[in-house]
C-alpha positions as CSV (number, residue, x, y, z in Angstrom):
1,M,0.5,9.7,27.8
2,F,-1.3,10.2,24.5
3,S,0.1,12.0,21.5
4,R,-1.6,15.3,20.6
5,K,-0.9,14.6,16.9
6,R,-4.1,13.3,15.4
7,I,-4.0,11.3,12.2
8,D,-6.9,11.8,9.9
9,S,-7.8,8.3,8.7
10,F,-9.5,9.5,5.6
11,S,-7.4,12.3,4.3
12,G,-4.1,10.9,5.6
13,S,-3.0,14.2,7.1
14,A,-2.1,15.1,10.6
15,A,-3.9,17.9,12.6
16,G,-2.4,21.2,11.7
17,E,-1.5,20.1,8.2
18,P,-3.4,21.1,5.0
19,V,-6.2,18.5,4.5
20,Q,-6.1,16.9,1.1
21,P,-9.4,16.5,-0.8
22,A,-11.0,13.2,-0.2
23,P,-10.7,10.7,-3.1
24,G,-13.7,9.8,-5.1
25,S,-16.0,6.9,-4.3
26,L,-14.3,3.5,-4.6
27,A,-17.6,2.1,-6.1
28,L,-17.6,4.8,-8.8
29,R,-14.0,4.2,-9.6
30,L,-14.5,0.4,-9.8
31,T,-17.6,1.0,-12.0
32,A,-15.5,3.3,-14.2
33,W,-12.8,0.6,-14.5
34,Y,-15.2,-2.2,-15.2
35,A,-17.3,-0.2,-17.7
36,G,-14.2,1.3,-19.3
37,S,-12.5,-2.1,-19.7
38,A,-15.6,-3.9,-21.1
39,F,-16.4,-1.0,-23.4
40,L,-12.8,-0.9,-24.7
41,L,-13.0,-4.5,-25.6
42,I,-16.3,-4.0,-27.4
43,L,-14.9,-1.0,-29.2
44,L,-11.8,-2.9,-30.3
45,A,-14.0,-5.8,-31.5
46,T,-16.4,-3.5,-33.5
47,G,-13.5,-1.5,-34.8
48,F,-11.8,-4.7,-36.0
49,L,-15.1,-5.8,-37.7
50,Y,-15.4,-2.4,-39.4
51,H,-11.8,-2.6,-40.6
52,V,-12.4,-6.2,-41.9
53,L,-15.6,-5.1,-43.7
54,V,-13.9,-2.1,-45.4
55,A,-10.8,-4.1,-46.3
56,N,-12.9,-6.9,-47.8
57,L,-15.0,-4.5,-49.9
58,D,-11.8,-2.8,-51.2
59,R,-10.2,-6.1,-52.0
60,E,-13.3,-7.3,-53.9
61,D,-13.5,-4.1,-55.8
62,D,-9.8,-4.3,-56.7
63,Q,-10.3,-7.9,-57.8
64,F,-13.3,-6.9,-59.9
65,L,-11.3,-4.1,-61.6
66,T,-8.4,-6.4,-62.2
67,D,-10.6,-9.1,-63.8
68,K,-12.3,-6.4,-65.9
69,V,-9.0,-5.0,-67.2
70,Q,-7.8,-8.6,-68.0
71,F,-11.0,-9.3,-69.8
72,L,-10.8,-6.1,-71.9
73,S,-7.1,-6.8,-72.7
74,T,-8.1,-10.2,-73.9
75,L,-10.8,-8.8,-76.1
76,L,-8.3,-6.3,-77.6
77,S,-5.7,-9.0,-78.2
78,A,-7.8,-11.9,-79.4
79,H,-10.6,-10.1,-81.3
80,S,-8.8,-7.1,-82.8
81,D,-10.4,-7.8,-86.2
82,D,-13.9,-7.8,-84.7
83,P,-14.4,-4.9,-82.4
84,R,-18.1,-5.5,-81.9
85,A,-17.6,-7.5,-78.7
86,L,-15.4,-4.8,-77.2
87,R,-17.9,-2.1,-78.3
88,Q,-20.8,-4.1,-76.8
89,E,-18.9,-4.5,-73.5
90,V,-18.1,-0.8,-73.3
91,E,-21.2,0.9,-74.7
92,W,-24.1,-1.4,-74.5
93,K,-23.5,-3.2,-71.1
94,P,-22.8,-0.6,-68.4
95,G,-23.7,-3.2,-65.8
96,S,-25.5,-3.1,-62.6
97,G,-24.6,-6.5,-61.1
98,Q,-23.3,-7.4,-57.6
99,Y,-20.4,-4.9,-57.9
100,G,-22.6,-2.0,-58.9
101,Q,-22.3,0.1,-62.0
102,F,-19.0,0.4,-63.8
103,S,-17.7,2.6,-66.7
104,I,-15.0,1.9,-69.3
105,R,-13.1,4.2,-71.6
106,L,-10.7,3.3,-74.4
107,L,-8.0,5.8,-75.5
108,D,-5.6,5.7,-78.3
109,E,-1.9,6.4,-78.1
110,K,-2.5,10.2,-78.4
111,G,-5.1,10.2,-75.6
112,E,-8.1,10.5,-77.8
113,T,-11.2,8.7,-76.7
114,L,-12.1,5.8,-79.0
115,L,-14.9,4.2,-76.9
116,E,-16.5,4.9,-73.6
117,T,-19.5,4.1,-71.6
118,P,-22.3,6.6,-72.3
119,G,-22.3,9.4,-69.7
120,M,-18.9,8.5,-68.3
121,S,-17.4,11.9,-69.4
122,D,-20.1,13.7,-67.5
123,E,-18.8,12.4,-64.2
124,L,-15.2,11.2,-64.9
125,G,-13.0,12.9,-67.5
126,P,-9.8,11.2,-68.8
127,E,-7.7,13.6,-66.7
128,V,-8.8,12.2,-63.3
129,F,-7.2,8.8,-64.1
130,A,-3.6,8.0,-63.4
131,K,-1.1,7.8,-66.2
132,A,-1.0,4.3,-67.7
133,P,2.2,2.1,-67.1
134,A,4.6,2.0,-70.0
135,A,4.7,-1.8,-70.2
136,P,1.7,-3.4,-71.9
137,G,-0.4,-5.6,-69.8
138,R,0.5,-3.7,-66.6
139,M,-2.1,-1.9,-64.5
140,A,-1.6,1.2,-62.4
141,E,-2.5,1.1,-58.7
142,A,-6.3,1.5,-58.1
143,K,-7.3,4.7,-56.3
144,E,-10.5,6.1,-54.9
145,I,-12.0,9.5,-55.7
146,D,-15.0,11.3,-54.3
147,L,-17.1,13.6,-56.5
148,P,-18.9,16.8,-55.3
149,T,-22.1,15.0,-56.2
150,G,-21.5,12.6,-53.4
151,K,-20.6,9.6,-55.5
152,S,-17.5,7.6,-54.8
153,F,-15.6,5.7,-57.5
154,R,-12.6,3.3,-57.5
155,I,-10.7,3.8,-60.7
156,V,-7.8,2.1,-62.4
157,T,-5.7,2.7,-65.6
158,A,-4.0,0.0,-67.7
159,Q,-2.3,-0.3,-71.1
160,A,-3.0,-3.1,-73.6
161,D,-1.9,-4.0,-77.2
162,V,-4.3,-4.5,-80.1
163,G,-3.7,-7.9,-81.7
164,Q,-1.3,-10.6,-81.0
165,S,1.9,-8.7,-81.7
166,G,3.0,-5.4,-83.1
167,G,-0.4,-3.8,-82.9
168,P,-1.2,-0.3,-81.7
169,R,-1.4,0.3,-78.0
170,R,-4.5,1.4,-76.2
171,V,-5.2,2.8,-72.8
172,L,-8.0,1.4,-70.7
173,Q,-9.7,3.4,-68.0
174,V,-12.1,1.5,-65.8
175,A,-14.2,3.1,-63.0
176,L,-16.4,1.3,-60.5
177,D,-19.3,3.2,-58.8
178,R,-19.0,2.5,-55.0
179,S,-22.0,4.5,-53.9
180,Y,-23.9,1.3,-53.0
181,E,-21.0,0.0,-50.9
182,E,-20.5,3.4,-49.2
183,G,-24.1,3.2,-48.2
184,I,-23.5,-0.2,-46.7
185,V,-20.5,1.2,-44.8
186,D,-22.5,4.2,-43.6
187,R,-25.3,2.1,-42.3
188,F,-22.8,-0.2,-40.6
189,R,-21.2,2.8,-38.9
190,W,-24.5,4.1,-37.6
191,S,-25.4,0.6,-36.4
192,M,-22.0,0.3,-34.8
193,L,-22.5,3.7,-33.1
194,L,-25.9,2.6,-31.7
195,V,-24.4,-0.7,-30.5
196,L,-21.5,1.1,-28.8
197,T,-23.9,3.6,-27.1
198,L,-26.1,0.8,-25.8
199,A,-23.0,-1.3,-24.8
200,L,-21.6,1.7,-22.9
201,L,-24.8,2.0,-20.9
202,A,-24.9,-1.8,-20.3
203,C,-21.3,-1.9,-19.2
204,A,-21.8,1.0,-16.8
205,M,-24.9,-0.7,-15.3
206,A,-23.1,-4.0,-15.1
207,G,-20.0,-2.5,-13.7
208,F,-21.9,-0.6,-11.0
209,H,-23.8,-3.8,-10.0
210,I,-20.5,-5.8,-9.9
211,A,-18.8,-3.0,-7.8
212,R,-21.7,-2.9,-5.3
213,R,-21.7,-6.7,-4.9
214,G,-17.9,-6.7,-4.6
215,L,-17.9,-3.9,-1.9
216,R,-20.8,-5.4,0.1
217,P,-18.4,-7.3,2.4
218,I,-16.5,-4.1,3.1
219,K,-19.8,-2.4,4.0
220,E,-20.6,-5.2,6.4
221,I,-17.2,-4.9,8.0
222,T,-17.7,-1.1,8.3
223,M,-21.1,-1.6,10.0
224,A,-19.6,-4.2,12.4
225,V,-16.8,-1.9,13.3
226,R,-19.2,1.1,13.9
227,R,-21.0,-1.0,16.5
228,I,-17.8,-1.4,18.5
229,R,-17.4,0.9,21.5
230,S,-15.2,0.8,24.6
231,T,-17.9,-1.2,26.3
232,T,-18.3,-3.7,23.5
233,L,-14.7,-4.6,22.7
234,D,-15.5,-8.2,23.0
235,E,-17.4,-8.2,19.7
236,R,-15.6,-9.8,16.7
237,I,-15.9,-10.0,13.0
238,D,-16.5,-13.4,11.4
239,P,-13.9,-13.7,8.6
240,S,-15.3,-16.9,7.3
241,R,-18.3,-15.0,5.7
242,F,-16.0,-13.0,3.4
243,P,-13.8,-13.7,0.4
244,A,-10.2,-14.7,0.9
245,E,-8.9,-11.2,0.4
246,L,-11.3,-9.6,2.9
247,S,-11.1,-12.4,5.4
248,V,-7.5,-11.3,6.0
249,L,-8.9,-7.8,6.7
250,G,-11.5,-9.2,9.1
251,A,-8.8,-11.2,10.9
252,T,-6.6,-8.1,11.2
253,F,-9.5,-6.2,12.7
254,N,-10.0,-8.9,15.2
255,E,-6.4,-8.8,16.1
256,M,-6.6,-5.1,16.6
257,L,-9.7,-5.5,18.8
258,D,-7.8,-8.0,20.9
259,R,-5.0,-5.5,21.4
260,L,-7.4,-2.7,22.2
261,E,-9.3,-4.9,24.6
262,E,-6.1,-5.9,26.3
263,S,-4.9,-2.2,26.4
264,F,-8.2,-1.0,27.9
265,Q,-8.1,-3.7,30.5
266,R,-4.5,-2.8,31.4
267,L,-5.4,0.9,31.4
268,A,-8.3,0.3,33.7
269,Q,-6.1,-1.8,36.0
270,F,-3.4,0.8,35.8
271,S,-5.8,3.6,36.8
272,A,-7.1,1.4,39.7
273,D,-3.5,0.8,40.8
274,I,-2.6,4.5,40.6
275,A,-5.7,5.3,42.7
276,H,-4.7,2.7,45.3
277,E,-1.1,3.7,45.5
278,L,-1.9,7.4,45.8
279,R,-4.7,6.7,48.3
280,T,-2.4,5.1,50.9
281,P,0.2,7.9,51.4
282,I,-2.6,10.5,51.2
283,N,-4.7,8.7,53.8
284,N,-1.5,8.5,56.0
285,L,-0.9,12.2,55.6
286,R,-4.5,13.0,56.4
287,G,-4.6,10.6,59.4
288,E,-1.4,11.9,60.9
289,A,-2.5,15.5,60.5
290,E,-5.9,14.8,62.1
291,V,-4.2,13.0,65.0
292,A,-1.8,15.9,65.5
293,L,-4.6,18.5,65.5
294,A,-6.8,16.5,67.8
295,Q,-5.1,17.9,70.9
296,E,-2.1,19.9,72.0
297,R,1.2,18.3,71.3
298,T,4.7,18.8,72.5
299,L,7.4,20.1,70.1
300,P,9.1,16.7,69.8
301,E,5.7,15.2,69.0
302,Y,5.0,17.8,66.3
303,R,8.5,17.2,64.9
304,E,7.7,13.4,64.7
305,V,4.5,14.1,62.9
306,L,6.2,16.4,60.4
307,T,8.9,13.9,59.8
308,S,6.3,11.2,59.0
309,C,4.5,13.6,56.7
310,L,7.7,14.4,54.9
311,E,8.4,10.7,54.4
312,E,4.9,10.2,52.9
313,G,5.4,13.3,50.8
314,S,8.7,11.9,49.5
315,R,6.9,8.6,48.7
316,L,4.3,10.5,46.7
317,S,6.9,12.6,44.9
318,Q,8.9,9.4,44.0
319,L,5.7,7.8,42.7
320,V,4.7,10.8,40.6
321,D,8.3,11.1,39.2
322,S,8.2,7.4,38.2
323,L,4.8,7.8,36.5
324,L,6.0,10.9,34.6
325,F,9.1,9.1,33.5
326,L,7.1,6.1,32.2
327,A,4.6,8.4,30.4
328,R,7.5,10.4,28.7
329,A,9.3,7.2,27.8
330,E,6.1,5.8,26.2
331,G,5.7,8.9,24.1
332,S,9.4,9.0,23.1
333,A,9.6,12.4,24.7
334,T,12.5,11.6,26.9
335,P,15.7,12.9,25.3
336,L,18.7,10.7,25.4
337,A,22.1,12.3,26.1
338,K,24.1,9.4,24.7
339,Q,27.8,9.2,25.1
340,E,30.5,6.5,24.9
341,V,30.8,5.0,28.3
342,D,32.8,2.1,29.8
343,V,30.0,-0.2,31.0
344,G,32.2,-2.0,33.5
345,Q,33.2,1.3,35.2
346,E,29.6,2.4,35.3
347,L,28.6,-0.8,37.1
348,T,31.4,-0.4,39.6
349,A,30.2,3.2,40.3
350,V,26.6,2.1,40.9
351,C,27.8,-0.8,43.2
352,E,29.9,1.6,45.2
353,Y,26.8,3.8,45.8
354,Y,24.8,0.8,47.1
355,E,27.7,-0.8,49.0
356,P,26.9,0.7,52.4
357,A,23.2,-0.5,52.2
358,A,24.4,-3.9,51.1
359,A,27.0,-4.1,53.9
360,E,24.3,-3.2,56.5
361,A,22.0,-5.9,55.1
362,G,24.8,-8.5,55.1
363,I,24.8,-8.9,51.3
364,H,28.0,-9.2,49.2
365,I,28.1,-7.4,45.8
366,T,30.6,-8.3,43.1
367,V,31.3,-6.9,39.6
368,S,32.7,-8.9,36.7
369,S,33.7,-7.2,33.5
370,A,36.3,-7.4,30.8
371,P,38.3,-4.2,30.3
372,H,37.0,-1.5,27.9
373,I,33.6,-2.7,27.0
374,M,32.2,0.4,25.4
375,A,28.6,1.3,24.5
376,E,26.7,4.4,23.4
377,L,24.4,5.0,26.4
378,D,22.7,7.7,28.4
379,R,24.8,7.5,31.5
380,T,22.1,8.8,33.9
381,L,19.4,6.5,32.6
382,F,21.8,3.5,32.6
383,Q,22.7,4.1,36.2
384,R,19.1,4.4,37.1
385,A,18.2,1.1,35.4
386,V,21.0,-0.8,37.2
387,G,20.2,1.0,40.4
388,N,16.6,-0.2,40.3
389,L,17.8,-3.7,39.7
390,L,20.2,-3.5,42.6
391,A,17.5,-2.1,44.9
392,N,15.1,-4.9,44.0
393,S,17.8,-7.5,44.6
394,L,18.7,-5.9,48.0
395,A,15.0,-5.9,49.0
396,H,14.5,-9.6,48.2
397,T,17.8,-11.1,49.1
398,P,18.2,-12.3,52.7
399,S,21.3,-11.6,54.9
400,G,24.3,-13.6,53.8
401,G,23.3,-13.7,50.2
402,A,25.1,-12.3,47.2
403,I,24.5,-10.1,44.2
404,S,26.7,-10.3,41.1
405,L,26.9,-7.9,38.2
406,A,28.5,-9.1,35.0
407,V,29.0,-7.5,31.6
408,A,30.0,-9.1,28.3
409,R,30.0,-8.4,24.5
410,G,28.6,-10.6,21.9
411,N,26.4,-10.7,18.7
412,G,26.7,-6.9,18.3
413,Q,25.3,-6.3,21.8
414,V,26.5,-5.5,25.3
415,R,24.9,-7.8,27.9
416,V,24.5,-6.9,31.5
417,D,23.5,-9.5,34.0
418,V,22.3,-8.7,37.5
419,T,22.0,-11.9,39.5
420,D,21.0,-12.4,43.1
421,T,20.5,-15.4,45.5
422,G,17.2,-14.2,46.8
423,A,13.8,-15.9,47.2
424,G,13.2,-16.1,43.4
425,I,10.0,-15.5,41.5
426,P,7.4,-18.3,40.8
427,A,7.1,-19.2,37.1
428,E,3.5,-18.1,36.8
429,H,4.4,-14.5,37.8
430,L,7.4,-14.1,35.3
431,P,5.3,-13.0,32.3
432,R,3.9,-10.0,34.4
433,V,6.8,-8.9,36.5
434,L,7.6,-6.1,34.0
435,D,4.0,-4.7,34.3
436,R,3.4,-1.5,36.2
437,F,2.4,-1.9,39.9
438,Y,2.6,-5.6,39.6
439,R,4.0,-7.3,42.7
440,V,4.5,-11.0,43.3
441,D,3.8,-10.6,47.0
442,Q,1.8,-7.6,48.3
443,A,3.4,-8.0,51.7
444,R,6.8,-7.1,50.2
445,T,5.9,-3.4,49.9
446,G,5.3,-2.8,53.6
447,G,6.9,0.4,54.6
448,S,9.6,0.2,52.0
449,G,7.7,2.5,49.7
450,R,8.1,0.1,46.8
451,V,5.1,0.2,44.5
452,G,6.0,-2.1,41.6
453,L,7.4,0.4,39.1
454,G,11.1,-0.5,39.3
455,L,11.2,-3.2,36.6
456,A,8.8,-1.2,34.4
457,I,11.2,1.8,34.5
458,V,14.1,-0.5,33.6
459,K,12.2,-1.9,30.6
460,S,11.4,1.6,29.4
461,I,15.0,2.6,29.6
462,T,16.2,-0.4,27.6
463,N,13.5,0.3,25.0
464,L,14.7,3.9,24.7
465,H,18.2,2.5,23.9
466,Q,16.7,0.1,21.3
467,G,17.7,-2.7,23.7
468,S,15.8,-5.5,25.4
469,L,15.3,-7.1,28.8
470,T,14.8,-10.7,30.0
471,V,14.0,-12.1,33.5
472,S,14.8,-15.6,34.6
473,S,14.2,-16.9,38.1
474,E,13.9,-20.0,40.2
475,V,12.1,-20.1,43.6
476,G,14.6,-20.5,46.4
477,K,17.7,-19.9,44.2
478,G,17.4,-16.4,43.0
479,T,16.7,-14.2,40.0
480,C,18.7,-13.0,37.0
481,V,17.8,-9.9,35.0
482,T,19.6,-9.5,31.7
483,L,19.8,-6.2,29.9
484,Y,20.9,-5.9,26.2
485,F,22.2,-2.7,24.7
486,P,23.6,-2.0,21.2
487,S,27.4,-2.4,21.2
488,Q,30.0,-0.1,19.9
489,P,32.6,-1.7,17.5
490,L,36.0,-2.4,18.9
491,P,38.6,0.3,18.0
492,Q,40.9,-0.7,15.2
493,P,44.6,-0.8,16.0
494,Q,46.6,1.9,14.4
495,S,49.3,0.9,12.0
496,V,52.8,1.9,13.0
């Protein structure tokens, strides 16, 4: 009754299939996600701060160069008759203020050097500067150069007129030493690298701690489930102790345990019922054989014993066949030979088979069906289901009663009603009449050989057809069993 196909709950593969490698630890993956996310935020923040620092330094340097060019242009324009101020600015004040050291070179229209900061040519020749703009007062875009000596400069070129109007043009070359600022940036980069390294370690530790705390309820659920055995199925998990997301998991486990406990109880009862039902015919066979062998018997007496043994053997065979059918039906191993059948005609055929037994019992059987109600059914299993219902009705309906079979179509289904005027079933027994070996009245079995599997087989047959079954009954008035099967669409009329 159990499938041989084993599902591996960890690898997700069935037995006989290649086992996939188990995924990594969930705690490690959560740690990696937490640490990675936090470190990425820190990295973006520090990267943004680094970008802001470099951009601000560049902007300040460019502003300093612009101011210096404008100041020199003003000196050339306003004090052309007194070049001492310009010479003093270029030669005698190389500067070492908040912007670091700067150098100035003044060229004539032919590119000859007129003035320059002492030592400027040793590091920056006129050729490294960009060509000056044609329009006076305009400044070329500043650029940065790195020397082999390790120094870094930001340089700019501009053109200015000497005097107020009509004077000769001069080319200004200004360079700002950025070595001090580069040192600041380098120190900031090393500090940022140290901070990022420490932040990565801190994020990993914090992430691991958060992951362990977050997975602690799952570990508790796992330990609780490990303690559950077939003898302790009454244990349950308390969902109120866990977060909302895991409380649903705990409640689901409890529901699963409820179903398992019910299944184990039903299996135990089923095993006990099988043992009881098999014991009766076996004891009968053994008893009759012992009585027959106790003394010499006549031939008719031996024949009577053998006949009784054959009846008990038939009862055993019928019981085993029923159990095998139920086991195969549960495992979906019973093949269905479906074909399009006329349900009304099948009901009539089954009733004709049971008509002699009904006539002998004084019970009237009728069939009510509209013409051509078709359905895709396994003919043999359908006849067996209806036959079981008729046999039950015949066994529980007194002489003079009636059994009616009716079929109708509606809501995409074919409905088959088997109604009798028998003793009926008390309401408290209706929820269990479809269980195996369940009998409302143990005295009903007697010598009829009925063991309480008829309705269970009918239920299995309807399930195999993706149908359903309902039972309604009233004590003293009778019972109605209704079968529902998927319906076939009506044939479309052909156009002439």
